[in-house]
Every structure is written in C-alpha cells, then in structure tokens.
LUMDRENBA-635844 format. One record per residue (C-alpha): z, y negated, x; residue in three letters. Coordinates in nm, 4 decimals, decimal comma. Example, Ala and Ser with C-alpha at 12.3 -4.5 7.8 and 13.67 -1.06 7.14 Angstrom:
<kedrens>
+----------+----------+----------+------+
|        z |        y |        x | miro |
+----------+----------+----------+------+
|   0,7800 |   0,4500 |   1,2300 |  ala |
|   0,7140 |   0,1060 |   1,3670 |  ser |
+----------+----------+----------+------+
</kedrens>
This chain:
<kedrens>
+----------+----------+----------+------+
|        z |        y |        x | miro |
+----------+----------+----------+------+
|   0,0009 |   0,0013 |  -0,0011 |  unk |
|  -0,0020 |  -0,3676 |   0,0996 |  unk |
|   0,2626 |  -0,6125 |   0,2096 |  unk |
|   0,4375 |  -0,8095 |  -0,0606 |  unk |
|   0,2975 |  -1,1362 |   0,0806 |  unk |
|  -0,0571 |  -1,0004 |   0,0448 |  unk |
|   0,0012 |  -0,8946 |  -0,3124 |  unk |
|   0,1540 |  -1,2329 |  -0,4011 |  unk |
|  -0,1461 |  -1,4136 |  -0,2520 |  unk |
|  -0,3786 |  -1,2080 |  -0,4753 |  unk |
|  -0,1728 |  -1,2799 |  -0,7826 |  unk |
|  -0,1765 |  -1,6504 |  -0,7127 |  unk |
|  -0,5558 |  -1,6547 |  -0,6814 |  unk |
|  -0,6301 |  -1,4677 |  -1,0027 |  unk |
|  -0,8337 |  -1,6781 |  -1,2479 |  unk |
|  -0,8339 |  -1,4784 |  -1,5704 |  unk |
|  -1,1458 |  -1,6241 |  -1,7278 |  unk |
|  -1,3486 |  -1,5511 |  -1,4139 |  unk |
|  -1,2094 |  -1,1940 |  -1,4012 |  unk |
|  -1,2810 |  -1,1152 |  -1,7650 |  unk |
|  -1,6238 |  -1,2840 |  -1,7705 |  unk |
|  -1,7470 |  -1,0086 |  -1,5336 |  unk |
|  -1,7067 |  -0,7706 |  -1,8289 |  unk |
|  -1,7026 |  -0,9747 |  -2,1495 |  unk |
|  -1,9244 |  -1,2581 |  -2,2742 |  unk |
|  -1,6834 |  -1,5451 |  -2,3482 |  unk |
|  -1,7368 |  -1,8630 |  -2,5445 |  unk |
|  -1,5249 |  -2,1779 |  -2,5152 |  unk |
|  -1,3139 |  -2,2288 |  -2,8244 |  unk |
|  -1,0868 |  -2,5285 |  -2,7987 |  unk |
|  -0,8595 |  -2,4851 |  -2,4988 |  unk |
|  -0,9185 |  -2,1066 |  -2,4989 |  unk |
|  -1,2094 |  -1,8656 |  -2,4843 |  unk |
|  -1,3128 |  -1,6033 |  -2,7337 |  unk |
|  -1,5331 |  -1,2916 |  -2,7293 |  unk |
|  -1,5869 |  -0,9487 |  -2,8690 |  unk |
|  -1,3009 |  -0,7211 |  -2,7715 |  unk |
|  -1,3995 |  -0,4653 |  -2,5047 |  unk |
|  -1,1277 |  -0,2237 |  -2,6232 |  unk |
|  -1,2479 |  -0,1592 |  -2,9780 |  unk |
|  -1,5662 |  -0,2069 |  -3,1844 |  unk |
|  -1,5873 |  -0,5342 |  -3,3776 |  unk |
|  -1,8536 |  -0,7774 |  -3,5036 |  unk |
|  -1,6361 |  -1,0852 |  -3,5321 |  unk |
|  -1,4555 |  -1,2014 |  -3,2157 |  unk |
|  -1,0780 |  -1,1379 |  -3,2149 |  unk |
|  -1,0364 |  -1,1310 |  -2,8405 |  unk |
|  -0,8952 |  -1,4542 |  -2,6960 |  unk |
|  -0,8291 |  -1,5630 |  -2,3358 |  unk |
|  -0,5888 |  -1,8407 |  -2,2438 |  unk |
|  -0,6666 |  -2,0046 |  -1,9057 |  unk |
|  -0,3450 |  -2,2067 |  -1,9335 |  unk |
|  -0,1200 |  -1,9024 |  -1,9732 |  unk |
|  -0,3508 |  -1,6733 |  -1,7684 |  unk |
|  -0,3254 |  -1,4131 |  -2,0475 |  unk |
|  -0,5607 |  -1,2308 |  -2,2844 |  unk |
|  -0,4874 |  -1,1056 |  -2,6339 |  unk |
|  -0,6874 |  -0,9166 |  -2,8940 |  unk |
|  -0,5675 |  -0,9843 |  -3,2470 |  unk |
|  -0,7580 |  -0,6861 |  -3,3702 |  unk |
|  -0,6254 |  -0,3938 |  -3,1533 |  unk |
|  -0,3226 |  -0,5678 |  -2,9957 |  unk |
|  -0,4255 |  -0,5272 |  -2,6303 |  unk |
|  -0,2786 |  -0,8023 |  -2,4184 |  unk |
|  -0,1846 |  -0,8824 |  -2,0577 |  unk |
|  -0,2842 |  -1,0715 |  -1,7452 |  unk |
|  -0,5955 |  -1,0405 |  -1,5259 |  unk |
|  -0,4693 |  -0,7408 |  -1,3296 |  unk |
|  -0,3668 |  -0,5637 |  -1,6478 |  unk |
|  -0,7170 |  -0,6229 |  -1,7910 |  unk |
|  -0,8769 |  -0,4473 |  -1,4927 |  unk |
|  -0,6379 |  -0,1549 |  -1,5334 |  unk |
|  -0,7103 |  -0,1266 |  -1,9056 |  unk |
|  -1,0839 |  -0,1955 |  -1,9026 |  unk |
|  -1,1917 |  -0,0176 |  -1,5867 |  unk |
|  -0,9119 |   0,2420 |  -1,5716 |  unk |
|  -0,8096 |   0,1066 |  -1,2348 |  unk |
|  -0,4802 |   0,1831 |  -1,0722 |  unk |
|  -0,2616 |  -0,1145 |  -0,9814 |  unk |
|  -0,3640 |  -0,0943 |  -0,6114 |  unk |
|  -0,7306 |  -0,0722 |  -0,7188 |  unk |
|  -0,6922 |  -0,3851 |  -0,9318 |  unk |
|  -0,5338 |  -0,5677 |  -0,6388 |  unk |
|  -0,8226 |  -0,4634 |  -0,4114 |  unk |
|  -1,0814 |  -0,5717 |  -0,6729 |  unk |
|  -0,9350 |  -0,9209 |  -0,6978 |  unk |
|  -0,8913 |  -0,9462 |  -0,3194 |  unk |
|  -1,2605 |  -0,8620 |  -0,2704 |  unk |
|  -1,3644 |  -1,1101 |  -0,5409 |  unk |
|  -1,1781 |  -1,3948 |  -0,3786 |  unk |
|  -1,2254 |  -1,2855 |  -0,0127 |  unk |
|  -0,8555 |  -1,2290 |   0,0506 |  unk |
|  -0,7537 |  -1,0102 |   0,3431 |  unk |
|  -0,5007 |  -0,7480 |   0,2429 |  unk |
|  -0,2423 |  -0,6464 |   0,5021 |  unk |
|  -0,1525 |  -0,2775 |   0,4978 |  unk |
|   0,2042 |  -0,1539 |   0,5084 |  unk |
|   0,2868 |   0,1489 |   0,7203 |  unk |
|   0,2560 |   0,0307 |   1,0742 |  unk |
|   0,6195 |  -0,0770 |   1,0773 |  unk |
|   0,8680 |   0,1483 |   1,2610 |  unk |
|   1,1715 |   0,1956 |   1,0293 |  unk |
|   1,5202 |   0,2851 |   1,1396 |  unk |
|   1,6336 |   0,6211 |   1,0073 |  unk |
|   2,0035 |   0,6506 |   0,9206 |  unk |
|   2,1953 |   0,9601 |   1,0370 |  unk |
|   2,2843 |   1,1988 |   0,7497 |  unk |
|   2,6230 |   1,3627 |   0,8187 |  unk |
|   2,6344 |   1,5585 |   0,4900 |  unk |
|   3,0025 |   1,4821 |   0,4475 |  unk |
|   3,0767 |   1,4063 |   0,0820 |  unk |
|   3,4512 |   1,4751 |   0,0644 |  unk |
|   3,5838 |   1,1390 |  -0,0467 |  unk |
|   3,9184 |   0,9768 |   0,0047 |  unk |
|   4,1485 |   0,9284 |  -0,2985 |  unk |
|   4,0904 |   0,5537 |  -0,2992 |  unk |
|   3,7137 |   0,5960 |  -0,3291 |  unk |
|   3,7492 |   0,8635 |  -0,5953 |  unk |
|   3,9833 |   0,6343 |  -0,7867 |  unk |
|   3,7327 |   0,3481 |  -0,7624 |  unk |
|   3,4731 |   0,5630 |  -0,9389 |  unk |
|   3,7218 |   0,7149 |  -1,1851 |  unk |
|   3,8066 |   0,3612 |  -1,2998 |  unk |
|   3,4368 |   0,3307 |  -1,3805 |  unk |
|   3,4401 |   0,6638 |  -1,5702 |  unk |
|   3,2242 |   0,8353 |  -1,3081 |  unk |
|   3,3372 |   1,1894 |  -1,2330 |  unk |
|   3,3568 |   1,3723 |  -0,8963 |  unk |
|   3,0866 |   1,6064 |  -1,0314 |  unk |
|   2,8419 |   1,3187 |  -1,0453 |  unk |
|   2,9551 |   1,1899 |  -0,7038 |  unk |
|   2,8869 |   1,5282 |  -0,5474 |  unk |
|   2,5549 |   1,5595 |  -0,7287 |  unk |
|   2,4458 |   1,2184 |  -0,5970 |  unk |
|   2,5772 |   1,2844 |  -0,2422 |  unk |
|   2,8036 |   0,9824 |  -0,2339 |  unk |
|   2,9785 |   0,9521 |   0,1007 |  unk |
|   3,2022 |   0,7076 |   0,2840 |  unk |
|   3,2848 |   0,5698 |   0,6243 |  unk |
|   3,3751 |   0,2671 |   0,8326 |  unk |
|   3,1133 |  -0,0008 |   0,8447 |  unk |
|   3,0995 |  -0,3612 |   0,9657 |  unk |
|   3,0473 |  -0,5833 |   0,6630 |  unk |
|   2,9208 |  -0,9393 |   0,7399 |  unk |
|   3,0776 |  -1,0799 |   0,4248 |  unk |
|   3,4237 |  -0,9577 |   0,5424 |  unk |
|   3,3522 |  -1,0254 |   0,9121 |  unk |
|   3,5169 |  -0,6997 |   1,0041 |  unk |
|   3,4846 |  -0,3240 |   0,9908 |  unk |
|   3,6092 |  -0,1732 |   0,6629 |  unk |
|   3,5985 |   0,1554 |   0,4767 |  unk |
|   3,2896 |   0,1680 |   0,2552 |  unk |
|   3,1276 |   0,3926 |  -0,0001 |  unk |
|   2,7738 |   0,5001 |   0,0866 |  unk |
|   2,4930 |   0,5247 |  -0,1731 |  unk |
|   2,2401 |   0,7402 |   0,0103 |  unk |
|   1,8677 |   0,6851 |  -0,0512 |  unk |
|   1,6577 |   1,0061 |  -0,0075 |  unk |
|   1,2869 |   1,0716 |  -0,0151 |  unk |
|   1,1885 |   1,4368 |  -0,0194 |  unk |
|   1,5476 |   1,5199 |   0,0727 |  unk |
|   1,5274 |   1,3044 |   0,3858 |  unk |
|   1,7742 |   1,0141 |   0,4177 |  unk |
|   1,5691 |   0,6938 |   0,4279 |  unk |
|   1,8263 |   0,4175 |   0,3629 |  unk |
|   2,1941 |   0,3588 |   0,2773 |  unk |
|   2,3622 |   0,0975 |   0,0595 |  unk |
|   2,7113 |   0,0231 |   0,1900 |  unk |
|   2,9647 |  -0,1217 |  -0,0535 |  unk |
|   3,3363 |  -0,1901 |  -0,0305 |  unk |
|   3,5992 |  -0,2494 |  -0,2965 |  unk |
|   3,5494 |  -0,6291 |  -0,2781 |  unk |
|   3,1821 |  -0,6072 |  -0,3827 |  unk |
|   3,0576 |  -0,6700 |  -0,0330 |  unk |
|   2,7250 |  -0,4919 |   0,0059 |  unk |
|   2,4497 |  -0,4390 |   0,2628 |  unk |
|   2,1596 |  -0,2028 |   0,3254 |  unk |
|   2,1085 |  -0,0069 |   0,6515 |  unk |
|   1,9517 |  -0,2449 |   0,9000 |  unk |
|   1,5818 |  -0,1868 |   0,9641 |  unk |
|   1,5399 |   0,0980 |   0,7122 |  unk |
|   1,2621 |   0,1321 |   0,4576 |  unk |
|   1,3252 |  -0,0266 |   0,1185 |  unk |
|   1,2802 |   0,2384 |  -0,1565 |  unk |
|   1,4123 |   0,3146 |  -0,5024 |  unk |
|   1,7514 |   0,4797 |  -0,5371 |  unk |
|   1,7436 |   0,8444 |  -0,6532 |  unk |
|   1,3686 |   0,8590 |  -0,5852 |  unk |
|   1,3553 |   1,2420 |  -0,5813 |  unk |
|   1,4554 |   1,2541 |  -0,9481 |  unk |
|   1,0942 |   1,1545 |  -1,0275 |  unk |
|   0,9741 |   1,5049 |  -0,9508 |  unk |
|   0,8682 |   1,6834 |  -1,2645 |  unk |
|   0,9511 |   1,3827 |  -1,4916 |  unk |
|   0,7112 |   1,1558 |  -1,6762 |  unk |
|   0,9650 |   0,9056 |  -1,8107 |  unk |
|   1,2031 |   0,6821 |  -1,6173 |  unk |
|   1,5216 |   0,4912 |  -1,6899 |  unk |
|   1,5512 |   0,2230 |  -1,4227 |  unk |
|   1,8636 |   0,0090 |  -1,3795 |  unk |
|   1,9821 |  -0,2671 |  -1,1478 |  unk |
|   2,2617 |  -0,1073 |  -0,9425 |  unk |
|   2,3684 |   0,2346 |  -0,8096 |  unk |
|   2,6890 |   0,2545 |  -1,0217 |  unk |
|   2,4636 |   0,1952 |  -1,3324 |  unk |
|   2,2403 |   0,4800 |  -1,2134 |  unk |
|   2,5450 |   0,7031 |  -1,1805 |  unk |
|   2,6606 |   0,5982 |  -1,5304 |  unk |
|   2,3337 |   0,7094 |  -1,6867 |  unk |
|   2,3538 |   1,0379 |  -1,4908 |  unk |
|   2,7187 |   1,0819 |  -1,6032 |  unk |
|   2,5865 |   1,0660 |  -1,9596 |  unk |
|   2,3549 |   1,3603 |  -1,8848 |  unk |
|   2,0315 |   1,1700 |  -1,9377 |  unk |
|   1,8870 |   1,2818 |  -1,6051 |  unk |
|   1,8085 |   1,6153 |  -1,7766 |  unk |
|   1,5133 |   1,4521 |  -1,9507 |  unk |
|   1,4522 |   1,1346 |  -1,7488 |  unk |
|   1,4184 |   1,0347 |  -1,3906 |  unk |
|   1,7012 |   0,7838 |  -1,3357 |  unk |
|   1,6421 |   0,5132 |  -1,0705 |  unk |
|   1,8021 |   0,1940 |  -0,9427 |  unk |
|   1,6379 |  -0,0940 |  -0,7621 |  unk |
|   1,7816 |  -0,1352 |  -0,4076 |  unk |
|   1,8262 |  -0,5100 |  -0,3961 |  unk |
|   1,9415 |  -0,6240 |  -0,7356 |  unk |
|   1,7893 |  -0,9207 |  -0,9240 |  unk |
|   1,7353 |  -1,2737 |  -0,7996 |  unk |
|   1,7042 |  -1,6069 |  -0,9792 |  unk |
|   1,4087 |  -1,6738 |  -0,7508 |  unk |
|   1,1104 |  -1,4472 |  -0,6781 |  unk |
|   1,2193 |  -1,0879 |  -0,6607 |  unk |
|   1,1185 |  -0,8792 |  -0,3625 |  unk |
|   0,9446 |  -0,5752 |  -0,5155 |  unk |
|   0,8373 |  -0,4268 |  -0,1835 |  unk |
|   1,0229 |  -0,1039 |  -0,2752 |  unk |
|   0,7574 |  -0,0444 |  -0,5451 |  unk |
|   0,4802 |  -0,0694 |  -0,2889 |  unk |
|   0,6697 |   0,1729 |  -0,0650 |  unk |
|   0,7046 |   0,4216 |  -0,3510 |  unk |
|   0,3573 |   0,3807 |  -0,5039 |  unk |
|   0,2613 |   0,7461 |  -0,4588 |  unk |
|   0,5889 |   0,8723 |  -0,6067 |  unk |
|   0,5710 |   0,6542 |  -0,9225 |  unk |
|   0,1934 |   0,6759 |  -0,9889 |  unk |
|   0,2281 |   0,9582 |  -1,2469 |  unk |
|   0,4980 |   0,7941 |  -1,4618 |  unk |
|   0,3873 |   0,7452 |  -1,8221 |  unk |
|   0,6852 |   0,5530 |  -1,9619 |  unk |
|   0,9360 |   0,3104 |  -1,8100 |  unk |
|   1,2641 |   0,2322 |  -1,9932 |  unk |
|   1,3908 |  -0,0887 |  -1,8270 |  unk |
|   1,7744 |  -0,1044 |  -1,8335 |  unk |
|   1,8314 |  -0,4081 |  -1,6168 |  unk |
|   2,1472 |  -0,6246 |  -1,6440 |  unk |
|   2,2035 |  -0,8366 |  -1,9478 |  unk |
|   2,1950 |  -1,1741 |  -1,7720 |  unk |
|   1,9244 |  -1,4297 |  -1,6816 |  unk |
|   1,8450 |  -1,2687 |  -1,3447 |  unk |
|   1,8308 |  -0,9194 |  -1,4977 |  unk |
|   1,5991 |  -1,0317 |  -1,7774 |  unk |
|   1,3756 |  -1,2051 |  -1,5188 |  unk |
|   1,3500 |  -0,8845 |  -1,3121 |  unk |
|   1,2881 |  -0,6828 |  -1,6356 |  unk |
|   0,9883 |  -0,9064 |  -1,7146 |  unk |
|   0,8529 |  -0,8827 |  -1,3601 |  unk |
|   0,8749 |  -0,5033 |  -1,3634 |  unk |
|   0,7110 |  -0,4895 |  -1,7065 |  unk |
|   0,4258 |  -0,7020 |  -1,5795 |  unk |
|   0,3926 |  -0,4767 |  -1,2752 |  unk |
|   0,3952 |  -0,1477 |  -1,4672 |  unk |
|   0,2101 |  -0,2789 |  -1,7746 |  unk |
|   0,4004 |  -0,3650 |  -2,0944 |  unk |
|   0,2167 |  -0,0911 |  -2,2849 |  unk |
|   0,3968 |   0,1556 |  -2,0630 |  unk |
|   0,7401 |  -0,0120 |  -2,0899 |  unk |
|   1,0218 |  -0,0781 |  -2,3273 |  unk |
|   1,3719 |  -0,2083 |  -2,2535 |  unk |
|   1,7317 |  -0,1042 |  -2,3091 |  unk |
|   2,0026 |  -0,3357 |  -2,4383 |  unk |
|   2,3595 |  -0,2601 |  -2,3253 |  unk |
|   2,5396 |  -0,3558 |  -2,6477 |  unk |
|   2,7588 |  -0,6548 |  -2,5769 |  unk |
|   2,8070 |  -0,5577 |  -2,2112 |  unk |
|   2,6286 |  -0,6521 |  -1,8923 |  unk |
|   2,5077 |  -0,3125 |  -1,7734 |  unk |
|   2,5119 |   0,0641 |  -1,8093 |  unk |
|   2,8435 |   0,1124 |  -1,6189 |  unk |
|   3,0182 |  -0,1467 |  -1,8403 |  unk |
|   2,9036 |   0,0424 |  -2,1477 |  unk |
|   3,0287 |   0,3684 |  -1,9991 |  unk |
|   3,3704 |   0,2129 |  -1,9300 |  unk |
|   3,3991 |   0,0591 |  -2,2739 |  unk |
|   3,2206 |   0,3027 |  -2,5030 |  unk |
|   3,2040 |   0,6230 |  -2,3044 |  unk |
|   2,9142 |   0,8679 |  -2,2625 |  unk |
|   2,8088 |   0,8384 |  -2,6273 |  unk |
|   2,7755 |   0,4627 |  -2,5858 |  unk |
|   2,5327 |   0,5038 |  -2,2938 |  unk |
|   2,3338 |   0,7680 |  -2,4856 |  unk |
|   2,3178 |   0,5443 |  -2,7941 |  unk |
|   2,1846 |   0,2500 |  -2,5930 |  unk |
|   1,9183 |   0,4587 |  -2,4175 |  unk |
|   1,8100 |   0,6250 |  -2,7426 |  unk |
|   1,7207 |   0,2962 |  -2,9054 |  unk |
|   1,4941 |   0,1108 |  -2,6597 |  unk |
|   1,3290 |  -0,2110 |  -2,7722 |  unk |
|   0,9531 |  -0,2699 |  -2,7583 |  unk |
|   0,8139 |  -0,5727 |  -2,5752 |  unk |
|   0,6654 |  -0,8198 |  -2,8241 |  unk |
|   0,3086 |  -0,8067 |  -2,7006 |  unk |
|   0,2014 |  -1,0085 |  -3,0026 |  unk |
|   0,4138 |  -1,2888 |  -2,8692 |  unk |
|   0,1887 |  -1,3424 |  -2,5712 |  unk |
|   0,0192 |  -1,6114 |  -2,7771 |  unk |
|   0,1635 |  -1,8472 |  -3,0308 |  unk |
|   0,0051 |  -2,0416 |  -3,3197 |  unk |
|   0,0178 |  -2,3577 |  -3,1085 |  unk |
|  -0,2136 |  -2,1951 |  -2,8556 |  unk |
|  -0,4859 |  -2,1895 |  -3,1147 |  unk |
|  -0,4106 |  -2,5195 |  -3,2920 |  unk |
|  -0,7600 |  -2,6592 |  -3,2315 |  unk |
|  -0,9264 |  -2,3486 |  -3,3733 |  unk |
|  -0,6961 |  -2,3503 |  -3,6785 |  unk |
|  -0,7621 |  -2,7229 |  -3,7405 |  unk |
|  -1,1385 |  -2,6624 |  -3,7156 |  unk |
|  -1,1130 |  -2,3754 |  -3,9643 |  unk |
|  -0,9154 |  -2,5984 |  -4,2031 |  unk |
|  -1,1726 |  -2,8751 |  -4,1915 |  unk |
|  -1,4944 |  -2,6679 |  -4,2036 |  unk |
|  -1,3834 |  -2,3325 |  -4,3471 |  unk |
|  -1,5136 |  -1,9975 |  -4,2332 |  unk |
|  -1,8814 |  -1,9677 |  -4,1335 |  unk |
|  -2,0937 |  -1,8672 |  -4,4264 |  unk |
|  -2,2347 |  -1,5207 |  -4,4367 |  unk |
|  -2,5995 |  -1,4327 |  -4,5036 |  unk |
|  -2,6947 |  -1,4077 |  -4,8698 |  unk |
|  -2,8234 |  -1,0841 |  -5,0212 |  unk |
|  -3,0621 |  -1,2931 |  -5,2344 |  unk |
|  -2,8768 |  -1,3004 |  -5,5662 |  unk |
|  -2,7023 |  -1,5896 |  -5,7337 |  unk |
|  -2,3706 |  -1,5603 |  -5,9194 |  unk |
|  -2,5467 |  -1,4189 |  -6,2304 |  unk |
|  -2,7316 |  -1,1514 |  -6,0334 |  unk |
|  -3,0636 |  -1,3341 |  -6,0534 |  unk |
|  -3,2698 |  -1,3467 |  -5,7314 |  unk |
|  -3,2019 |  -1,6783 |  -5,5541 |  unk |
|  -3,4877 |  -1,8974 |  -5,4451 |  unk |
|  -3,5870 |  -1,9000 |  -5,0779 |  unk |
|  -3,2953 |  -1,6706 |  -4,9727 |  unk |
|  -3,0360 |  -1,9418 |  -5,0368 |  unk |
|  -2,6974 |  -1,8717 |  -4,8766 |  unk |
|  -2,3960 |  -1,7995 |  -5,0955 |  unk |
+----------+----------+----------+------+
</kedrens>
C-alpha cells in the first residue's frame, strides 16, 4: 500500500465532477450537475453531483458517496485501485510503504499477571479467561508521561501469530506504543474466517466485546492510536489492507464523543458507508463502560441494534434550491402528446398535452 501522505494528497486533488464525467454525461443544473444514473436504468435524470460538497447522490436507487467511492461502485475497483486511478489522472506520484525497517518486540509468552493488574481488569468486568485468551502480559516500562519506569499492562498486537507491536498502559492512563514498530489493528488475527467486524477505539473496549462472547461470530478489532480532534492517522489500515480486503460488513463502535464520531465518519468514508453501520453505547462513552454498568447483556444489546448511516442525508433540500425554484416557476417539462385531445378526438398537428 501507499504512505498516508500519498493517500491524503490524492484525496485533496479529487475533483468529483471531473471523475464522474469520465463515465456519465453530466449537465449543469444550478450549482450542481445532473445525469442518468449509472447504477440503475432510468429515462429521467435522478443522479446529482455536488461540486461544493464533492459528493454524488442518486435519488432513484440511493447510491451516494465521494469520488473514490464512485470508482469503487461503478468500476468495481478496490480502494487501492481507486487511489491509483486518481493518482494517474492527476499525475500524482504514490510512495509505496514497505521499505521501512520496523522494530520487532520480543515476545516472552508470560501471561501470569500480578494481583494488581488482574484487579484493574476485574474492576472493568473483564475476566481472567479473556485476559489469557488475548495474551495480556505485564512488565516494567519507561513511560514518558510519568518520567520513570513503572509496571505496565501489555496489549500485544499479533499478525499471523507473530508479535508486531505492543501498547503499554499503566494504571494512570499513561500509554505508548513500542517504539519503531509497525502500526496495525489490535486483534488482527481474529479476521481469519470472519466476514463481519466490530471495531472499537481502545483495547479494553475490544476485550469488553470479547467478554460478551461476540467474537464467536465477529472479528473484534481496535484501532491502535485512538481518535484525534484533528486528522486521524489511518496508516494502520494501509498496513492491514490485505487482511481486511475480504470484509463485507463493518460495525463501527467508536467512542461516544466528538473525536470518536469524527473517527467513525472517517472510517465509514474509507470502507464505504454501504458496507458500514454504527453502534451506540447507550448513555455511556464506550463498550467497556457499558460492560461495567449493564453487564454482558448490555454489550450484546448495543451490538445487536446497529444504526444505519443516513445516506439520504448526503444532500439536503437547500442543495437543490435553484432546481426547486425553477420547477415551481415553470413546472415539469411537458411530455409528447399521443395525438388525442381531452375528449379523445385526434388533435391537430400533434399538439402537446
């Protein structure tokens, strides 16, 4: 895959009208463009493109998205193929990942935890059975936030059973990843044999969903670097592109705060909203909070009632105010007469109705 900077440069250069005009004949209509939808048969245009919002929407079949999503839907391109297509169109040089030498942490396979660490998880309703299953370990680690070496719990990141990275966390919420290691999704190997994913924002949330037994039917993942109020670094998706390519449905269970919702929308745009829905954690912030307050059944209930993204909300009435005003003043275009007047008598000269 490509570096995140390369991908962002491509996204910034996308001009949706130019992209779609390669496949659909578009006509200027007010501030937007219209054309016959390429996703279903129609005679009257219901396919609109907004250059302001950089989005398309068909009011006939419901298809909607941005320029990259259009290429994936119309040409059956993968996400990397869509990136390459746009890069070629705008003469952007893509920089490949893979030449970097990552640091590999040492796996000691020692998961017997001290009473204090076990108690920390028990307070969060996470059992030792889950801790063993997820290979949680501990050890002394220098934490920059504390400016000293302290005992930490280790969330171990594996790919094909090989340790790739480690998230270190202490009881004071100080956290860091293993220096120089590859950024990947947490619990990546759970993707094997699964077509649906529940993805959350932190490792304890991932453990909470697993504690509820939902990993029997779903891959359960966590992002490695949380959510940011600024641009999120999604490099871990590029690094895991082969592992996630087969996933058919993403259930986005990010935190119930502004940063979490921002990351949720970014992931939905990346995966395609037609392949995503989202989980609401009742009146709590995240999956682990629900587990603590409502128990296993609370987590199961939240995950069993995902919400659909409102694709129809990609455009609002105000986006088409000029078209609506024109329709109000002039009415619909008249159709062609069949040659009869209102009494059934043939009309002269093929007069229109």
